C-alpha positions, 0 to 999 in steps of 0.5 A: 500500500502506498501512503503519503510518504513511504510504502507500508508493506508486509515482509512476505510481499517484498520483491527480491530486488529489495535485497539486491545490490543497488550499484550505480552504472553508466559511468564506466566508459566516461571514467575509463577515458578520464583515467587514461587522459590523466595518466597520459597528460597529468596535471594538464588533464586534471586542470582541464577537467576542473575547468569543464566540470567545476568551472574553475580554470586553475594554473596550479593544483596544490593549495598551500597548507598556510591557506588551510591554516588561515581557513581554520583561523577564520572558522574559529573566529567566525563560527566558533561553535562549528570549530569546536564541534570539528575539534571534538569530532576529530578527537573522538575519531582519533581516540577510537582509531588509535584503539583500533590500531592497538588491536593489530599486533606484531608477533613471532612464535616458534610453531615447531622447534627451529621454525619461527613464524610471525607477522608485522603490521606496517602502515602504507607510505602514503594515503589519498583521501577524497572529500566531495564538495557538491551540494553538501561539502562534507567537512566530516569526511575529512575527519573520517578519512584522515584520522584513521590514516594518522592513527595507523601511522601513515606519514603522508596523507594527501587530500583532494577536493573539488576546486572552488573560487576563493571568496573575495579573490579576484584571481580564480586561477589560484587553487582554492577549495571549500573553506570548511573542508580546508579548515578541517584538513588543517585541524586534522593535519593533512600533509598536502591538499589539491584542488581536484575533484571527481574521477580525475582526482582519483586518477591523479592520486592513483597514478601520480602526476607532476604535482600530485604524488602517487598514493598507496591507498585511496579512500573516501566517498563520492558520486558514481564517477568517483566510485567507478574511478576507484573500482578501475584504479584498484591494482594501482592502489588499494581502495576502501570500497566501491560505495553505492547509495547510502541506506539505513534500516531501523528495527523498532518496537511499538514503544519507539518514538515515531518522531525520532524514527521519522527524523532518522529516516529523513536524515538518510533520505536527504542525502540523495534521491537514490538513498534508501530509508527502511523501517522494520517493525511488528507494529502497524500503528507505529508504521503509520505514525512514522509515515504521518511524522515524515509528512509533518517533518518534511513540511518543516524541512527547508529543502525537502525535495531530495528526501521526498523523492528518496522516500517515495522511490525507495522508502519502506515500512516493512511489517513483520509477524513477530519482531524477531522475524526482522533478524533474518530480513536485516541480515539478508539486506545487509544495510549500511546502517542498522538501528535498534530502536528497542527497549533495553532488555532481552529483545534488544540483546537478541538482535545485538548478538545475532545481527552479523551483516551491517556497516555500523550498528546503533543500539538503543533509542538514543543511538541516532545514526547521525551520531555515527555520521559526525561525532561518536568516534566510529567511522561514517564511510561504510559498506553499502548495497549488501557489501556488508555481507563481506566487508566492514567500513573504513578503519585503521585496517585500510591503511595497514599491511599485515605481512608475515615473516619466517625464520628457520633455524636448525631443529626438528621442526624445520626438518619436518617442514622441509620434508613435508614441503618436498613431498607436497611439491613432488605431488604437484609436479613442481620438482624444482620446489622439491629440490629447494626443500631437499637440498636444505635437508641434507 
């Protein structure tokens, strides 16, 4: 049944495509051409695409760090509350990411007498962070992409963001970007900043140009061209993920506040018309109350068009026979964000312990997804379109390499391993391998 804002539907009536990946398409050829052009012509190609797509004709690409520091000082003077909020968010993100880093340990152990195996955790040398600046310059994405890299121990963190004309600057040929993004970059300790957006920025960081250094890892969100560029660049650099439209799934009991749930659904839907906001509940009364709240809150929203389109196209209130039936649905959907709008107790514990497929889990009525977006330590760059079945979000792990070591000394364990290696190698027909093992066992 189609209501004013979202589809209210029983779980058994959901079509199979509700669970299918929602990946953007149609950008492959255009992106392939941009990547090839940047690889061939470097900075010149990046500047030309900036002039074409971002309407900024630049002479150079790099924004001086002094300019970013100036933007931070201006922000502190003119918008002190925002400045303090960014610093608070940064500090939480760094604290959480440093704890993640501590969970990755180096070790060496003697598996058998004389046979020592180990691992080392090594940060990549240089990371490239992409920060969009379209309708909504994502200041928070600076924090979410840069802080885990710093906590991992990456020495050189490069940031690319679309060029913008500097306010009051009569010379638009000089590189500049969104002032809020630059301020956040300065607060987070970015090493170098470039005024480059879109697929051309991903190509510049992946291949390297005359001015943009080649990066080992590329992270950060973006439109379908950015996502496709990251996909095609994998192999030249590591990537965090190929992200699709953002999504939230809220599992709610009948005691949940419909106004709170509606606000969370709108917060997700306003990102993009392709975003998806879903409520799952066993209470039809709650579903209809949430639908009414959506209409009322969007009437007060200063720019409701995108959220309206998203909810009308992709928004659902799914009714399950029993609340616990939401578990299988949620694990199959594998949503980017999952909220448990449930009373504390056995029911909430049931979901928290058994849910396995999500980007981030938000437990309890007060755990709004927007906290994860901005100021709770956890990262907001998360797997979408069902990829939470096999991947997690952006974290310190994305900037670390786990490499193994082997040290062999004289001993019975080493002899046994050499004999086993030779036996397996001969079974595979790789006699040179067998000889390399046998010669050490003589």
